[in-house]
LOZAZA-126651 format. One record per residue (C-alpha): x, y, z; residue in three letters. Coordinates in Angstrom, 3 decimals, decimal comma. Example, Ala and Ser with C-alpha at 12.3 -4.5 7.8 and 13.67 -1.06 7.14 Angstrom:
((12,300; -4,500; 7,800); ALA)
((13,670; -1,060; 7,140); SER)
END
This chain:
((161,609; 121,348; 99,500); MET)
((161,935; 117,797; 100,968); SER)
((159,556; 114,989; 102,180); TRP)
((158,751; 114,318; 105,677); ASN)
((156,138; 112,647; 107,729); PHE)
((154,388; 114,556; 110,789); SER)
((154,327; 112,365; 113,687); ILE)
((150,705; 113,609; 114,393); THR)
((149,704; 112,989; 110,804); ARG)
((151,281; 109,595; 110,723); ARG)
((149,438; 108,317; 113,823); LEU)
((146,028; 109,749; 112,464); VAL)
((146,785; 108,183; 109,036); GLY)
((147,422; 104,745; 110,957); LEU)
((144,145; 105,137; 112,941); ALA)
((142,355; 105,732; 109,847); VAL)
((143,910; 102,570; 108,093); LEU)
((143,101; 100,580; 111,369); ALA)
((139,380; 101,615; 111,558); ILE)
((139,200; 100,557; 107,915); ALA)
((140,789; 97,323; 108,421); PHE)
((138,663; 96,572; 111,420); VAL)
((135,590; 97,431; 109,305); ASN)
((136,758; 95,214; 106,459); GLY)
((137,891; 92,391; 108,173); ALA)
((135,795; 92,138; 111,167); VAL)
((132,359; 93,929; 110,259); VAL)
((131,639; 92,543; 106,870); ARG)
((132,005; 89,152; 105,446); ALA)
((131,619; 87,610; 101,909); ASP)
((129,882; 84,189; 101,881); VAL)
((129,515; 82,443; 98,296); PRO)
((125,718; 82,056; 97,674); PHE)
((124,648; 78,694; 97,092); LYS)
((121,296; 76,937; 97,114); ILE)
((120,775; 73,524; 98,523); THR)
((117,101; 72,230; 97,572); MET)
((115,079; 69,490; 99,250); ASN)
((113,176; 67,941; 96,392); TYR)
((110,143; 65,803; 98,037); ASP)
((108,396; 63,975; 95,741); VAL)
((106,911; 61,425; 98,439); THR)
((103,818; 60,054; 97,320); GLY)
((103,663; 62,334; 94,515); THR)
((106,365; 60,550; 92,368); GLY)
((105,190; 61,691; 89,124); GLN)
((106,634; 65,039; 89,567); TYR)
((110,147; 63,712; 89,324); GLU)
((109,901; 64,621; 85,774); GLN)
((110,091; 68,314; 86,835); TYR)
((113,215; 68,056; 88,961); ARG)
((115,454; 69,459; 86,016); THR)
((113,223; 72,576; 85,993); ASP)
((113,713; 73,094; 89,525); PHE)
((117,647; 72,358; 89,501); VAL)
((118,395; 74,601; 86,485); GLU)
((116,408; 77,484; 87,918); THR)
((118,110; 77,266; 91,382); MET)
((121,163; 77,421; 89,435); SER)
((120,324; 80,394; 87,809); THR)
((119,513; 82,122; 91,038); ILE)
((122,924; 81,271; 92,270); GLU)
((124,554; 82,838; 89,064); ARG)
((122,465; 86,078; 89,400); LEU)
((123,068; 86,547; 93,360); LEU)
((126,664; 84,994; 93,762); VAL)
((127,415; 86,108; 97,081); SER)
((126,380; 87,220; 100,290); TRP)
((127,770; 90,005; 102,600); ARG)
((126,801; 90,691; 106,087); GLY)
((128,422; 91,299; 109,648); PRO)
((131,199; 88,938; 110,563); ARG)
((129,557; 87,464; 113,492); ALA)
((126,533; 86,031; 110,930); ILE)
((129,058; 84,565; 108,912); GLU)
((129,836; 81,638; 111,012); ALA)
((126,215; 81,138; 111,238); GLN)
((125,287; 81,522; 107,432); TYR)
((126,682; 78,841; 104,929); THR)
((124,060; 79,345; 102,006); GLY)
((120,416; 78,854; 101,558); PHE)
((118,249; 75,596; 101,959); THR)
((114,589; 75,608; 100,093); ILE)
((112,087; 72,605; 100,544); ASP)
((110,409; 71,998; 97,575); VAL)
((106,986; 69,911; 98,351); THR)
((103,921; 69,235; 96,140); PHE)
((100,415; 69,171; 97,314); ASP)
((96,817; 69,475; 96,257); GLY)
((96,295; 72,992; 97,360); ILE)
((92,726; 74,147; 95,650); ASP)
((92,175; 71,895; 92,563); ASP)
((92,778; 73,048; 89,209); VAL)
((93,238; 76,920; 88,830); GLY)
((93,427; 79,456; 91,660); GLY)
((96,456; 78,825; 93,872); VAL)
((99,629; 77,703; 91,829); LEU)
((102,184; 77,693; 94,576); ALA)
((103,088; 79,530; 97,666); PHE)
((106,526; 80,130; 99,664); ALA)
((108,227; 82,170; 102,076); GLY)
((111,362; 82,365; 104,606); PRO)
((111,344; 79,528; 107,262); ARG)
((114,973; 80,242; 109,164); ASP)
((116,015; 83,926; 109,370); VAL)
((119,124; 85,236; 111,016); LEU)
((118,603; 88,793; 112,414); ARG)
((120,826; 91,424; 113,778); TRP)
((121,366; 94,797; 115,040); GLY)
((119,713; 96,961; 117,975); GLY)
((116,770; 99,190; 118,294); PRO)
((115,942; 101,423; 115,200); GLY)
((117,153; 101,277; 111,627); TYR)
((120,396; 102,454; 110,472); GLY)
((122,969; 102,453; 107,395); LYS)
((125,640; 100,047; 106,588); HIS)
((123,896; 96,880; 107,857); GLY)
((123,476; 98,040; 111,534); THR)
((120,406; 96,095; 111,300); ARG)
((119,110; 93,623; 109,007); GLY)
((118,627; 89,836; 108,056); ALA)
((119,205; 86,961; 105,936); VAL)
((117,486; 83,853; 105,386); VAL)
((118,971; 80,445; 105,849); ARG)
((116,160; 78,295; 104,938); SER)
((112,730; 78,840; 103,162); GLY)
((109,776; 76,374; 101,960); ALA)
((107,746; 76,096; 98,843); SER)
((104,695; 74,344; 97,937); THR)
((103,497; 73,716; 94,352); TYR)
((99,967; 72,611; 93,469); ASP)
((99,923; 69,168; 92,281); THR)
((96,743; 70,118; 89,980); ASP)
((98,584; 72,711; 88,267); ASP)
((101,858; 71,431; 87,525); MET)
((101,248; 69,701; 84,153); ALA)
((99,541; 72,996; 82,859); TRP)
((102,349; 75,177; 84,223); MET)
((104,904; 72,970; 82,233); ALA)
((102,814; 72,894; 79,096); ALA)
((102,356; 76,631; 79,017); ASN)
((105,961; 77,715; 79,638); GLY)
((105,415; 79,158; 83,210); LEU)
((106,836; 76,801; 85,388); LEU)
((110,435; 78,017; 85,884); ARG)
((108,906; 81,548; 86,000); SER)
((106,801; 80,056; 88,930); VAL)
((109,802; 78,576; 90,457); ILE)
((111,854; 81,930; 90,526); MET)
((109,020; 83,723; 91,562); HIS)
((108,455; 81,651; 94,714); GLU)
((112,022; 81,337; 95,317); THR)
((112,411; 84,916; 95,405); PHE)
((109,800; 84,955; 97,995); HIS)
((111,324; 82,220; 100,062); ALA)
((114,457; 84,430; 99,909); LEU)
((112,820; 87,384; 101,825); GLY)
((111,302; 89,261; 99,088); PHE)
((109,366; 90,786; 101,139); PRO)
((109,819; 88,859; 104,139); GLY)
((112,842; 90,604; 105,500); VAL)
((112,446; 94,256; 104,202); TRP)
((111,047; 95,239; 107,805); ASN)
((114,243; 94,081; 109,208); ASP)
((116,071; 96,492; 107,092); PHE)
((113,425; 99,219; 107,459); GLY)
((112,923; 99,142; 103,539); TYR)
((109,027; 99,808; 104,153); ARG)
((108,491; 103,311; 103,268); SER)
((106,504; 105,375; 105,749); PRO)
((105,174; 107,701; 102,913); LEU)
((102,956; 104,956; 101,423); GLY)
((102,815; 101,418; 100,095); PRO)
((106,452; 101,217; 98,722); GLY)
((109,891; 99,723; 99,190); TYR)
((112,464; 102,422; 99,804); ASN)
((115,647; 100,212; 99,632); GLY)
((118,625; 102,418; 98,445); PRO)
((119,705; 100,227; 95,411); ASN)
((116,039; 99,103; 94,314); GLY)
((114,820; 102,734; 94,506); LEU)
((117,831; 104,028; 92,741); ALA)
((117,268; 101,737; 89,959); MET)
((113,627; 102,139; 89,845); TYR)
((114,054; 106,059; 89,666); ARG)
((116,197; 105,681; 86,683); GLN)
((114,526; 102,811; 84,859); GLN)
((110,754; 104,195; 85,244); SER)
((111,846; 107,706; 84,395); GLY)
((110,289; 109,113; 87,798); ASN)
((113,258; 110,724; 88,952); ARG)
((111,541; 111,831; 92,080); PHE)
((109,770; 108,712; 93,294); ALA)
((109,667; 108,508; 96,917); PRO)
((109,516; 104,546; 96,833); TYR)
((108,898; 101,680; 94,556); VAL)
((105,406; 101,099; 94,644); PRO)
((103,977; 97,669; 95,865); LEU)
((100,754; 96,290; 95,037); GLU)
((97,569; 97,303; 96,934); THR)
((94,989; 95,040; 95,607); MET)
((94,504; 91,257; 95,718); GLY)
((94,196; 90,362; 99,402); GLY)
((96,897; 89,170; 101,794); GLY)
((98,819; 87,288; 99,643); GLY)
((99,399; 89,747; 97,247); THR)
((98,888; 93,198; 98,557); ALA)
((102,005; 94,793; 100,007); GLY)
((104,215; 91,574; 98,717); GLY)
((104,655; 92,513; 95,173); HIS)
((105,516; 95,294; 92,724); TRP)
((102,544; 97,144; 91,746); SER)
((100,628; 95,822; 88,595); SER)
((99,281; 99,228; 88,410); ALA)
((102,514; 100,724; 87,424); ASP)
((103,388; 100,672; 83,670); PRO)
((106,813; 99,991; 84,382); TYR)
((106,148; 96,768; 85,987); PHE)
((103,221; 95,739; 83,786); PHE)
((102,318; 96,777; 80,315); ASN)
((98,318; 96,483; 79,963); PRO)
((98,686; 96,734; 76,103); GLN)
((100,941; 93,251; 76,081); THR)
((99,714; 91,748; 79,167); GLY)
((103,508; 91,266; 79,943); VAL)
((104,593; 91,845; 83,739); GLY)
((107,776; 91,681; 85,797); GLU)
((108,246; 88,489; 87,491); ILE)
((107,781; 89,983; 91,145); MET)
((104,185; 91,491; 90,269); ILE)
((101,326; 89,577; 91,811); GLY)
((100,231; 88,273; 88,335); PHE)
((102,172; 85,910; 86,119); ALA)
((102,176; 86,405; 82,171); SER)
((103,777; 84,734; 79,180); GLU)
((107,056; 86,141; 78,517); ASN)
((107,696; 87,625; 81,921); ALA)
((110,744; 89,389; 82,581); TRP)
((112,901; 89,969; 85,351); LEU)
((113,619; 93,857; 86,005); SER)
((116,854; 95,430; 87,275); PRO)
((114,800; 96,905; 90,228); VAL)
((114,228; 93,097; 91,553); THR)
((117,778; 92,542; 91,058); LEU)
((118,766; 95,774; 92,898); ALA)
((116,509; 94,942; 95,691); GLN)
((118,593; 91,839; 96,101); PHE)
((121,777; 93,954; 96,359); ARG)
((119,803; 95,856; 99,011); ASP)
((119,374; 92,455; 101,259); LEU)
((123,403; 91,964; 101,128); GLY)
((123,646; 89,915; 97,892); TYR)
((126,652; 91,032; 95,941); LEU)
((124,600; 90,926; 92,481); VAL)
((127,104; 91,523; 89,766); PRO)
((124,829; 92,229; 87,055); ASP)
((121,614; 94,262; 87,223); LEU)
((120,979; 93,999; 83,529); GLY)
((117,836; 92,047; 83,886); GLY)
((115,678; 90,550; 81,021); GLY)
((113,088; 88,421; 79,825); ARG)
((112,956; 85,434; 82,186); VAL)
((112,840; 82,622; 79,721); ASP)
((116,380; 84,249; 77,955); ASP)
((117,946; 82,979; 81,287); PHE)
((117,818; 79,264; 80,405); TRP)
((116,986; 77,131; 77,452); PRO)
((113,237; 76,544; 76,810); ARG)
((111,867; 73,230; 76,844); GLY)
((111,126; 71,049; 73,736); PRO)
((107,733; 72,114; 72,136); GLY)
((107,821; 75,756; 73,852); LEU)
((106,616; 78,409; 73,649); PRO)
((103,020; 77,434; 73,416); LYS)
((99,941; 79,597; 73,585); PRO)
((98,769; 80,117; 77,228); PRO)
((95,505; 78,775; 78,331); ALA)
((93,080; 81,523; 79,264); ASP)
((93,147; 80,895; 82,921); ASP)
((93,686; 82,724; 86,185); ASP)
((96,132; 81,176; 88,647); ASP)
((97,796; 82,556; 91,835); ASP)
((99,801; 82,093; 94,833); ASP)
((100,839; 83,069; 98,214); ASP)
((97,240; 83,463; 99,291); SER)
((94,362; 81,261; 99,327); THR)
((92,395; 84,375; 100,494); THR)
((90,097; 86,184; 98,070); GLY)
((88,040; 84,866; 94,848); ASP)
((90,368; 82,370; 92,839); PRO)
((88,392; 83,690; 89,898); GLY)
((86,651; 82,061; 86,758); LEU)
((88,272; 80,238; 84,008); PRO)
((88,736; 82,456; 81,166); GLY)
((88,003; 85,480; 82,794); VAL)
((91,382; 86,929; 84,070); PRO)
((91,209; 89,902; 85,974); PRO)
((92,505; 93,344; 85,237); GLY)
((94,941; 95,487; 87,116); PRO)
((93,626; 96,788; 90,130); GLY)
((90,737; 94,666; 90,052); SER)
((89,871; 92,926; 93,309); SER)
((89,037; 89,191; 93,346); GLY)
((92,035; 86,676; 92,906); SER)
((95,244; 87,493; 94,885); GLY)
((98,827; 86,233; 93,990); GLY)
((100,233; 84,638; 90,777); TRP)
((97,891; 84,873; 88,186); VAL)
((98,550; 84,102; 84,392); ASP)
((96,809; 86,546; 82,304); TRP)
((97,047; 84,510; 79,299); GLY)
((97,451; 87,278; 76,706); LYS)
((100,745; 88,502; 76,716); GLY)
((102,967; 88,186; 73,553); ARG)
((105,522; 91,106; 73,785); GLY)
((108,253; 92,046; 76,271); ARG)
((108,554; 95,068; 78,817); LEU)
((111,909; 96,917; 79,076); GLY)
((115,126; 95,430; 80,274); GLY)
((115,943; 94,052; 76,925); GLY)
((116,886; 90,437; 76,011); SER)
((119,260; 88,420; 78,280); GLY)
((121,220; 90,464; 80,551); TYR)
((124,524; 92,447; 80,365); ASN)
((127,641; 91,143; 81,795); ILE)
((128,772; 94,835; 82,382); GLY)
((127,183; 94,959; 85,786); GLY)
((123,868; 96,723; 84,868); GLY)
((122,137; 99,134; 82,738); PRO)
((124,209; 101,985; 81,364); ALA)
((124,667; 104,995; 83,681); GLY)
((123,445; 103,283; 86,822); PHE)
((126,305; 103,492; 89,519); SER)
((123,701; 102,288; 92,274); GLY)
((124,613; 102,700; 96,220); VAL)
((128,374; 101,944; 96,804); PRO)
((129,377; 98,635; 98,210); GLU)
((130,731; 98,559; 101,394); PRO)
((134,100; 97,467; 99,976); THR)
((133,967; 100,679; 97,656); SER)
((133,781; 102,812; 100,927); ALA)
((136,353; 100,992; 102,688); LEU)
((138,998; 101,548; 99,790); VAL)
((137,984; 105,333; 99,878); LEU)
((138,847; 105,357; 103,451); VAL)
((142,031; 103,449; 103,151); MET)
((143,269; 105,734; 100,321); ALA)
((142,428; 108,780; 102,477); ALA)
((144,429; 107,146; 105,389); GLY)
((147,525; 106,857; 103,106); PHE)
((147,121; 110,375; 101,728); HIS)
((147,004; 111,835; 105,227); PHE)
((149,866; 109,997; 106,720); ALA)
((152,233; 110,639; 103,802); ARG)
((151,194; 114,419; 103,703); SER)
((154,339; 116,459; 102,703); ARG)
((155,465; 119,576; 104,618); ARG)
((157,657; 122,331; 103,430); ARG)
((160,749; 123,316; 105,423); ARG)
END
C-alpha cells in the first residue's frame, strides 16, 4: 500500500479550501468592540458627579461583548459604538427614569431572511436620556448602574435590530434568535419553547421590547427580583445568560454567557446597598399611567410601562453570583460561531485532498 493523491480529489479539496478562505477572509470580520461616550451635562453640571457610574458601566459592557463580527463590507464602516448621554426633566419625580434607542444603524442583506449573516444590522450610535428629577433617587438606592446598563442595551439594538435579523417569532410575542432561544430552553427548563417570551403589557414602550415579567425565569414574584431586561427594575437585578446570548445572535463575540447579579460586575458605591424606596419608576415610554407612589404594579398589570422599580426584592433569581470565565453555563454549546464552521470546512478539505488510494 502506498500514499498517492488523486488529481480530482486534490482539485476538489483545494476548491473547498478556497471557498473556506473566501468565507473567512472576505465575508466575516472581527472588530474590537469599543464604546465612545459623549457625556453631556450642559446646563445640568450637577450630574457630573455620576460620570464614574456611566464610565464604569460602559467599561463593563465592553468586557462582556468584547468584539463584533459581520460582513467584511460592513467592517470598513464600523469602528465601534458611540452613545450620547444627556439629562433632561422628563416627567418630574417618579414615572419615566430614562429612555434610549439606536440612532445610526448599518444594515445589510437582500430581500428575505437567511442564516449565517445574509441579513442583519449593527448599531454604530445610540442616544440615551436620563430624568434629572430621578438621578439622585436612583443613585441613592443602588439602581443607577442597572438602569444605565438597561438603557445602553436598548441603544445597542435590544430590540431595535431584531427585525433586521428576522428574530421576531411568527408564532407569538417572542424572540427566536438561535443562541438566545437555545440558552432560554436550557436555563428555563422549557426544552421545547418556540421562542423567548416577550412582555405583552405596559404600553408601547414596554410591550414587545423586553423579556416577559410574567415568565418565572425572568421575574420571581416571591422575591421581587427581575432580570435586567424585563420592563420593570428591581433591587438586586440580574443579568441572564439569555440576554448575553441574544447579543451573540447580533454578532457580538460574547465569550462568557454566565450572567449573574448585576451588582457583582462592579464594586458598589459607598453606603450601598440601601433599602429601595416604595416607588414605581419606568423608562422607554411616556405612554400609560406613570403609577402612584408606593403602589407598584404587579406582573401583567396595566398602567405604567417600562423600567419600574418594584421596591421589594431582596433575593436573587438564577444565574449565580458573578460570571464564569469558562464561557457560559455548563452544558451549553450554543450555536457554532462562523469561525467554528470554517475550521470544520477546512479540515474536510484537507482530508479530502489527502485521501489515500490502494494500488
